N, C-alpha and C positions, 0 to 999 in steps of 0.2 A: 504493500500499500504507500509507504514511504516514498519507495523506489519509482512507484506509477506519478507520484506528485514531482519528483525531481525530473524524471522523463519529460513529462508535460511542460515543465518551466524552460527547459533546454529546448523544447520546441516550441515554446511560445517566444522564445528570442530569436529567432529566424523571421524573414520578412514574410514569407509563405509556407504552408505545409500542404503535404498531399492531403486530399481530403478524406480520402479512406482512413489514413492513420490520423488525422485531426479528431476524425468521430469516432476513431476506435478509443482514444484518449480521451475524449469528453465522455464517452460512455463508460469507460472503466473508474473515471474519476467519480461519476454519480452515482455509479453501484457501490462504492464503498460505505459498508454497514457503520453508520457513527455508533450506533448503540453496541456494535459486536466491541468495537473499539474501548470503547468505555466500560463493558463488562472484565473486558480482558485486564485492565488495571496495568498494563505493561508500561505505559506514558505518564510521565508526571502531568500536573495539570499545565504546566508551562509548555512542555513538550505537546501534548493535546490541543493548548489553543494555539501554538504555531501552527500544527499540520492543518488544522481546519483553517486557518486563517490563510495558510498558503495554498491549498486545495481551493477554497471560494475564488482566491485572486486569479489562479492560475485558469481556472474555469471561465471567469469574465474574460480573461486575455484571448482565449482560444475561440472563444464565440465571435470576439471582433477581429479575430484574425483571417487575412482571404486565405482562401481555398487554393489549391493549384489541382486543378482537374486532370491535368496532363505530365505525370511526374517525368516521362521522357522526352519531353520537348526541351530542347536545348536552351532557350532564351526566354528569360523574363522581360516584361515590357520594358523598363529602363536599361535594361544591358542592350536589347536590341536595337534599342535607338540610339544608344552610345556608340555601338559598334559602327552602325550605317554613318553616323556622323563622323566618327574617328574614317572609314573608309574612305568618305566623301573630300574629308579634308586632305587626304593622301593622293587624291587625283591632280593630276596638273590639268586642271579644265581651262585653263586660259588658251591653250592650243587646240580642243576640242569643239566641235559644235555640242547643244546640248543632247541631241540624239545619241552622239558618242558615250556622252558621259552617264545619260540613262541606262544604255545598253551596256555598261561597264558594271554599273552598280547593281543592276536588274542580274546580271551572270554572277557577279559574287554572291548573292542572296537567293540563288536559283532555289537552292535546295529547302532553304528556311520560307521561301514563300511557297513551296508545296507541302509544307507539316501542317498548317490551318490557315484559315482564313484572316485569324486575328495578326498571325505573324507577316503575312502579307501584305496586311493594309498597314500595319506599322513600319515594314520597310518600304511601301509607297509613301505614306504619309512623312516620312522623316526624308527621304529623297525630295520629295516635292518642295518641303521647307527649305532645303538646301539649294534647290534650284532659285526657288524666288529668293532668298537671302543675298545669292551672289548673281542676280538677274541675268538669269540664264532660261527664261520663260518662252523667247520668241518661238519657238519650234516646237512646245512641247504640249500645246493646248489639245490636240486630238490624239494623243498617245493612249493607247489602252488602258495604261495605268492610271493615268487622270479620269477615264470613263470609269472605273473600278472605285475610284474615291467618290465620284459624284453618286453613285448607285450604294454606297455605304449606308447602313443603317445599323444601330446599336444591337438589333436584331439578329442581323446577320453573323453574329458572334456569339450568342448567347451558349452557354455550356463550354465555354472555350475557358483558357487559362486566365483570363485579364479580371481582374477584381472589378466590380461595380466602377470604383474611381477612376481606375485606367482605361475602362470601356467610356467613360463621361470625358475624360481627358483628351483620348483620341478622337472623340466624335469632334471637340472644340478644336483642336489642331487642324481637323481636315477642313471644318467649316473655313478657319482662318486662310488656309492655303486656298481654297476654291475661291473667297473673296478675292484673294490677291491677283488672281488670275481671271478675274470675270472683266 
């Protein structure tokens, strides 16, 4: 029982947790029999109070914690955004036209774009933000990835690994990009 609380505290220290493991830990902690622990008299009053305080706190933390529904997916939202930004900054785009830059980025993240719709949209959004930031938008308005952004809805990525906050943030980023291209 004490071990379960410690494991749950470690789990709660992460930014996300596997949905199944998080649910398992919440169920395990919730099923700890308080009366049985009190009857055994193996804990001092101070240890007892500390244990139940920690159990209550970690349950609250786990309930608030975003779930990862795809534990095999390589990227989280911020990591993927950062990686696309980093790759874009390494491209010598001054000697290339917009379509070449787009092709280079899409080729680099092709596998990621095939993993989930949300990963594809994060790559496309981050790419579009960089193109807008560097004024490389003359030839991209009709390119298919822009059309994918125009067709994006939060419902198209329900059940994927993004938290609700990340989904909302992504939708806002897309809207800013599309407004910049209008």
